C-alpha positions as CSV (number, residue, x, y, z in Angstrom):
1,M,91.0,115.7,103.1
2,K,91.6,112.6,103.2
3,H,89.8,112.0,99.3
4,F,91.4,115.3,98.4
5,L,95.4,114.4,99.1
6,K,94.8,111.1,97.1
7,S,93.3,112.6,94.3
8,I,97.0,114.4,94.9
9,V,98.8,111.5,94.9
10,A,97.1,109.7,91.9
11,F,97.5,112.9,89.7
12,L,101.2,113.4,90.3
13,L,101.9,109.0,90.1
14,A,99.8,109.4,86.8
15,L,101.5,112.1,85.4
16,L,104.9,110.8,86.5
17,A,103.9,107.4,84.8
18,R,103.0,108.6,81.6
19,G,106.6,110.8,81.4
20,I,108.8,107.2,82.0
21,L,106.4,105.4,79.6
22,L,107.0,108.2,76.8
23,K,110.8,108.3,77.5
24,Y,111.5,104.9,77.2
25,R,108.2,103.8,75.1
26,P,108.2,99.6,76.7
27,K,105.8,97.4,74.9
28,I,102.8,96.6,77.3
29,V,100.9,93.5,78.1
30,M,97.6,94.1,80.2
31,V,95.6,91.8,82.0
32,T,92.2,92.7,82.6
33,G,89.4,90.4,83.8
34,S,87.1,89.6,86.8
35,V,88.9,86.3,88.4
36,G,91.9,85.3,87.9
37,K,94.1,88.1,87.1
38,T,97.1,88.3,89.3
39,S,97.5,84.5,88.3
40,T,97.6,85.0,84.5
41,K,99.7,88.0,85.2
42,D,102.0,86.1,87.0
43,A,102.2,83.0,84.2
44,V,102.3,85.5,81.2
45,A,105.5,87.0,83.2
46,A,107.2,83.7,83.6
47,A,106.2,82.5,80.1
48,L,108.0,86.1,78.7
49,R,110.9,86.9,81.4
50,S,113.4,84.6,79.4
51,S,112.9,86.0,76.2
52,F,111.8,89.7,77.2
53,H,113.5,92.4,79.5
54,L,110.0,92.8,81.9
55,R,108.7,94.0,84.8
56,E,105.3,92.4,86.1
57,S,102.9,94.2,88.4
58,E,103.6,93.3,91.8
59,K,101.1,90.8,94.2
60,S,98.0,92.6,92.9
61,Y,98.4,96.2,91.8
62,N,96.2,96.6,89.3
63,S,94.8,100.4,90.2
64,E,95.4,104.1,89.4
65,F,97.9,103.5,92.6
66,G,99.1,99.9,91.8
67,V,100.0,100.2,88.0
68,P,101.6,103.6,88.3
69,L,103.8,102.2,91.0
70,T,104.5,99.5,88.7
71,I,105.7,101.7,85.9
72,I,108.0,103.4,88.2
73,G,108.9,100.0,89.9
74,A,108.1,100.9,93.8
75,K,106.4,99.2,96.3
76,N,103.9,100.5,97.9
77,P,104.6,103.1,100.6
78,W,101.5,102.9,102.5
79,T,101.0,105.4,104.6
80,N,104.8,106.3,105.3
81,P,105.0,109.9,103.9
82,Y,109.4,109.2,103.7
83,A,108.6,106.3,100.9
84,W,106.2,108.2,98.7
85,V,108.9,111.3,98.9
86,R,111.4,108.6,97.6
87,V,108.6,107.0,95.5
88,I,108.4,110.5,93.8
89,G,112.5,110.6,93.8
90,E,112.9,107.4,91.7
91,A,110.3,108.5,89.3
92,L,111.6,111.7,88.7
93,A,115.1,110.2,88.4
94,L,113.8,107.9,85.5
95,I,112.8,110.6,83.6
96,F,115.5,112.9,83.7
97,L,118.5,110.4,83.9
98,P,119.8,107.9,81.9
99,N,118.6,104.1,83.4
100,H,118.2,100.9,81.9
101,Y,114.4,100.1,81.6
102,P,112.3,97.3,81.2
103,K,111.2,96.9,76.9
104,L,108.1,94.9,78.5
105,L,105.8,95.7,81.4
106,V,103.2,93.1,82.0
107,L,100.3,94.8,83.9
108,E,97.3,93.8,85.6
109,V,94.4,96.3,85.6
110,G,91.1,96.1,87.6
111,A,88.1,98.4,88.4
112,D,86.6,98.5,91.8
113,S,84.3,101.7,90.0
114,P,83.4,103.1,86.7
115,G,85.7,105.1,85.1
116,D,88.8,103.4,87.2
117,L,90.0,101.4,83.9
118,K,89.5,105.1,81.8
119,R,91.9,106.4,84.2
120,I,94.6,103.5,84.1
121,L,94.0,103.8,79.8
122,N,94.7,107.7,80.5
123,I,97.8,106.3,81.8
124,A,98.8,103.2,79.5
125,T,98.3,102.4,76.0
126,P,98.5,98.2,75.3
127,D,100.1,96.7,72.7
128,V,98.5,93.4,74.1
129,V,95.8,92.7,76.2
130,V,94.5,89.2,77.7
131,V,91.1,89.0,79.0
132,T,90.2,86.7,82.1
133,R,86.8,85.1,82.7
134,L,84.1,87.7,82.7
135,P,81.2,86.1,84.5
136,E,77.7,86.4,85.1
137,V,77.7,87.9,88.3
138,P,81.3,89.5,88.6
139,V,82.7,91.0,92.1
140,H,81.9,94.6,92.5
141,V,79.0,94.8,90.9
142,E,76.9,96.7,93.7
143,A,78.9,99.7,92.2
144,Y,77.8,99.2,88.6
145,A,74.2,100.2,86.8
146,S,74.0,96.7,86.0
147,A,76.7,93.2,85.8
148,A,77.0,93.8,81.5
149,A,78.4,97.4,82.7
150,V,81.3,95.6,84.7
151,R,82.0,93.6,81.9
152,E,82.5,96.5,79.5
153,E,84.8,98.7,82.1
154,E,86.9,95.4,82.2
155,F,87.1,94.5,78.8
156,A,87.9,98.3,78.0
157,P,91.4,97.5,77.3
158,A,90.5,95.8,74.2
159,Y,89.3,98.5,73.0
160,A,92.4,100.7,73.1
161,L,94.5,98.2,71.4
162,P,95.6,99.2,67.7
163,Q,94.2,97.6,64.6
164,G,95.3,94.2,64.3
165,A,97.5,93.6,67.8
166,P,96.9,90.7,69.5
167,L,93.7,89.8,71.9
168,I,94.0,87.0,73.6
169,I,90.7,86.1,75.4
170,S,89.0,82.3,76.7
171,A,87.6,80.4,74.2
172,D,85.2,79.1,77.3
173,D,83.9,82.6,77.8
174,R,81.0,83.8,75.9
175,Y,80.9,87.2,77.1
176,A,84.8,87.9,76.0
177,K,83.7,86.3,72.8
178,H,80.9,88.5,71.9
179,L,82.5,91.4,72.8
180,A,85.4,90.4,70.9
181,S,83.4,89.7,67.6
182,R,83.2,93.3,67.6
183,L,86.8,94.2,67.1
184,S,89.4,94.1,64.4
185,A,91.9,92.8,66.8
186,Q,93.9,89.7,66.1
187,V,91.9,87.5,68.7
188,T,93.5,84.5,69.9
189,T,91.7,82.2,72.0
190,Y,92.7,79.6,74.9
191,G,90.7,76.7,77.4
192,F,88.4,73.7,76.7
193,E,86.1,74.3,73.6
194,K,87.2,72.3,70.8
195,D,88.3,75.5,68.7
196,A,90.3,77.1,71.4
197,D,93.6,77.9,69.3
198,V,95.5,77.3,73.2
199,Q,93.1,73.7,74.0
200,L,93.5,72.5,77.3
201,S,92.3,68.9,77.6
202,E,91.9,65.8,80.2
203,A,92.4,68.2,83.2
204,K,92.8,66.1,86.7
205,V,94.8,66.4,89.7
206,L,98.5,65.9,89.8
207,L,99.1,62.9,92.6
208,S,101.7,61.7,95.1
209,G,99.6,58.9,96.0
210,T,97.2,60.6,97.9
211,A,98.6,63.5,98.2
212,P,97.7,66.6,95.9
213,L,101.1,68.3,93.8
214,G,98.7,70.6,91.6
215,M,97.0,70.2,88.0
216,Q,97.9,68.5,84.8
217,A,96.1,68.6,81.3
218,N,96.9,68.2,77.5
219,L,97.5,71.3,75.6
220,T,97.0,71.0,71.6
221,I,98.1,74.2,69.7
222,G,97.8,72.8,65.9
223,K,98.3,69.4,65.3
224,A,100.6,69.2,68.1
225,T,100.2,68.5,72.0
226,H,101.9,68.7,74.4
227,P,101.8,68.3,78.7
228,L,101.1,71.3,80.9
229,E,101.5,71.0,84.9
230,T,100.7,73.6,87.4
231,R,102.2,72.5,90.6
232,G,101.5,73.7,94.2
233,A,97.5,74.6,93.5
234,L,94.4,73.0,92.8
235,G,91.7,73.4,90.3
236,R,91.2,74.1,86.4
237,P,91.8,77.6,87.1
238,Q,95.5,76.8,87.7
239,L,95.0,75.7,84.0
240,Y,94.2,78.7,82.3
241,A,96.7,80.8,83.5
242,P,99.4,79.0,81.9
243,A,97.6,78.1,78.9
244,A,96.5,82.1,78.2
245,A,100.3,82.6,79.1
246,V,101.7,80.5,75.9
247,A,98.9,82.2,74.1
248,C,100.8,85.5,74.4
249,A,103.6,84.0,73.9
250,L,102.7,82.9,70.8
251,S,101.2,86.5,69.9
252,L,104.5,87.9,70.3
253,G,106.1,85.2,68.6
254,L,108.0,82.9,70.8
255,T,107.8,79.6,70.1
256,T,105.5,76.7,72.2
257,K,108.5,75.1,73.4
258,D,110.3,78.1,74.6
259,A,107.1,79.4,76.4
260,L,106.5,75.7,77.8
261,K,110.3,75.7,79.2
262,A,109.8,79.3,80.5
263,L,106.7,78.2,82.6
264,E,108.8,76.1,84.6
265,S,109.3,79.0,86.8
266,Y,105.9,80.0,87.2
267,V,104.5,79.5,90.8
268,P,101.0,80.2,91.6
269,P,100.3,83.2,94.0
270,A,99.6,83.2,97.5
271,G,95.9,83.0,99.0
272,R,95.0,81.3,95.1
273,S,93.7,77.8,95.6
274,R,97.5,77.1,97.1
275,I,97.9,73.6,98.5
276,L,99.2,73.7,102.1
277,K,100.1,71.3,104.8
278,G,97.1,71.2,107.5
279,K,97.6,69.8,111.4
280,Q,96.5,66.6,111.5
281,N,97.9,65.5,108.6
282,S,94.9,67.1,106.8
283,V,95.2,69.1,103.4
284,L,94.5,73.3,103.0
285,I,93.4,74.6,99.5
286,D,94.3,78.1,100.5
287,D,91.7,80.2,98.0
288,S,91.5,83.0,100.9
289,Y,92.7,86.0,98.6
290,N,89.0,87.2,97.5
291,A,85.9,85.8,96.3
292,S,83.1,86.5,94.3
293,P,80.1,83.9,92.9
294,A,82.0,82.7,90.1
295,A,85.5,82.2,91.6
296,V,83.5,80.1,94.6
297,E,82.2,77.8,92.2
298,E,85.4,77.0,90.4
299,A,87.2,76.4,93.8
300,L,84.2,73.4,95.1
301,G,84.7,71.7,92.0
302,S,88.7,71.6,93.2
303,L,87.7,70.8,96.9
304,S,85.7,67.3,94.9
305,L,88.8,66.7,92.9
306,V,90.5,65.8,96.0
307,P,90.7,62.5,97.4
308,A,89.4,63.2,101.0
309,K,88.5,61.5,104.3
310,R,86.0,64.6,104.6
311,R,85.7,67.4,102.3
312,I,85.3,71.1,104.3
313,A,84.2,74.4,102.9
314,V,85.2,77.2,104.9
315,L,83.7,80.0,103.1
316,G,83.4,83.8,104.1
317,D,81.2,86.4,102.4
318,M,81.5,87.2,99.1
319,L,81.6,91.4,99.4
320,E,80.3,94.1,96.6
321,L,77.6,91.6,95.2
322,G,75.0,94.6,95.6
323,R,71.8,93.2,95.0
324,Y,72.9,89.6,94.1
325,S,73.8,89.1,97.3
326,A,71.2,87.3,99.1
327,E,70.4,84.9,96.6
328,E,74.2,84.1,95.6
329,H,75.0,83.2,99.1
330,E,72.1,81.0,99.3
331,R,73.3,79.9,95.9
332,I,76.6,79.2,96.7
333,G,75.2,77.5,100.1
334,K,73.4,74.8,98.3
335,L,75.9,74.2,96.0
336,A,79.0,73.9,98.4
337,A,76.5,71.2,100.9
338,K,77.0,69.2,97.1
339,H,80.6,69.4,97.2
340,A,81.1,69.3,100.9
341,D,80.2,67.2,104.0
342,L,81.2,70.1,106.2
343,V,80.2,73.8,105.1
344,I,81.4,76.8,107.5
345,G,80.1,80.3,106.7
346,V,82.1,82.8,107.5
347,G,80.4,86.7,108.4
348,P,77.5,88.1,108.4
349,R,76.1,87.8,104.9
350,S,77.5,84.1,105.2
351,K,74.9,83.0,107.6
352,K,72.4,82.7,104.8
353,L,75.2,80.6,102.6
354,S,75.0,78.4,105.9
355,E,71.6,78.1,106.3
356,A,71.2,77.1,102.4
357,A,73.7,74.0,103.2
358,L,72.1,73.0,105.9
359,S,68.6,72.8,103.7
360,I,70.5,70.5,101.4
361,H,72.5,68.9,104.3
362,K,68.9,68.3,106.4
363,N,71.8,67.8,109.7
364,K,72.7,70.5,111.9
365,N,76.5,69.1,112.5
366,R,77.1,69.2,108.6
367,A,77.1,73.1,108.6
368,H,77.7,75.9,110.4
369,H,78.2,79.9,110.7
370,F,80.3,82.0,112.4
371,D,80.7,86.0,112.8
372,D,85.0,86.0,112.0
373,A,87.4,84.2,111.3
374,Y,89.1,83.9,115.0
375,A,85.9,81.6,115.4
376,A,85.7,79.6,112.9
377,A,89.4,79.1,113.0
378,E,89.2,78.1,116.7
379,Y,86.0,75.6,116.1
380,L,87.9,74.4,113.4
381,S,91.6,74.2,115.4
382,G,89.5,71.4,117.6
383,M,87.9,69.3,114.9
384,I,90.3,67.8,112.0
385,E,91.2,64.7,111.7
386,A,93.8,63.1,109.4
387,G,92.6,63.1,105.5
388,D,90.0,66.2,105.7
389,V,90.7,68.1,103.1
390,I,89.6,71.8,103.8
391,L,89.3,75.0,101.3
392,I,89.5,78.0,102.6
393,K,87.7,81.2,100.2
394,G,86.6,84.8,101.1
395,S,86.3,88.2,100.4
396,Q,89.6,90.0,101.6
397,S,87.8,92.4,104.5
398,I,86.5,89.0,105.9
399,R,90.4,87.9,106.4
400,V,89.9,84.0,106.2
401,E,93.9,84.2,105.8
402,R,93.5,84.2,109.3
403,V,92.2,80.4,109.3
404,V,94.8,79.5,106.9
405,E,97.0,80.5,109.3
406,A,95.5,78.2,112.4
407,L,94.8,75.6,110.8
408,L,99.2,75.4,109.1
409,A,100.8,72.3,109.8
410,D,104.0,74.8,110.2
411,A,103.5,77.9,111.5
412,A,106.9,78.9,109.2
413,D,104.0,78.7,106.3
414,A,102.7,81.7,106.9
415,A,105.0,83.5,105.1
416,H,103.4,81.9,101.8
417,L,99.9,83.5,102.5
418,V,98.1,86.5,101.2
419,R,98.3,89.9,103.7
420,Q,101.3,89.1,105.7
421,E,102.5,92.7,105.5
422,R,102.3,94.7,108.8
423,E,99.8,97.2,107.5
424,W,97.8,94.6,106.7
425,K,98.4,92.2,109.5
426,K,97.3,96.0,112.3
427,R,94.0,96.0,110.7
């Protein structure tokens, strides 16, 4: 019965969203890929906001429910039936009454299982597509026949582009470049490769003394080089998002100067390598939103960049990896041991991760495993010291944001964490 009701609501939302798009015909920028979608979506919206009346997906509203809710301009009603009635009323008002609707929508789209993006593309057709990373082992791969099938689906919005329309891809991603080579789109690339149209170089941590403030790099377009900063978060991925945003802005006719100026308002989203003050004068790298092998690799690289007395990696289970799960947890555990002085695994699958880290460290005090986030938080609360830098990352259902919350120097900073809504806190 629950599945039937969900299908009915999804059908109704799709119908209403199509009606709204048909009436107002906004330009649509779609952001897709396996890693970094929300950061990129937020950066694209920041770069374009001063030039367009726009609306972007709230948080990571990227599903067959989230995309229509963004088109309607409504918040997630969760399980509140009265709120759902209001959403439908708002949609009908947009369709049948005069309204001032955005000229541009920045939509994050994602797939958990085969066919998800097809359903979304039946609602909205993109005018511009931005593709983030398509890694070797993508998240949600357990629901697909192969990793290649996941990449094909995540690239699907690019196939829906009109001929000659802008397609923004990472120059550092061989899969995106291969898939883009089949199309007649106007391709613009961003990244650290020397042939990137929007090229990043000389990436490093932005420091105040030894305290990390964010990331900085050079951004080269043609013969001109510009300084680029992203404050509040760490790691090379934090530079990909604004670089992709600049590429998108250029494809829509903006100047580099205007895009970079607008990006000064960009704030990396919660749970994506955000820098927070921890207890005992420690530094927390809050990357607790979600986890996949590629994203954990990047996060561990970020940890290595920061000056520290001790580097601690708190890594929760990486879910939905199917047959890749055991080998990827083992591989990440060994990699974590090379980047961190102490490795903490959280969740049943991460036991293999902790064991792999222990096989490298050869010291039982440098790798531990806990069944859940509460137990890990209790252990860490009693042993962190001044100068420690602590990376916290894991898949959503492992809820490692609870570890972050327990280690905050200021409890009020919990407002900056992911999954703080009442509905999530109940789970």
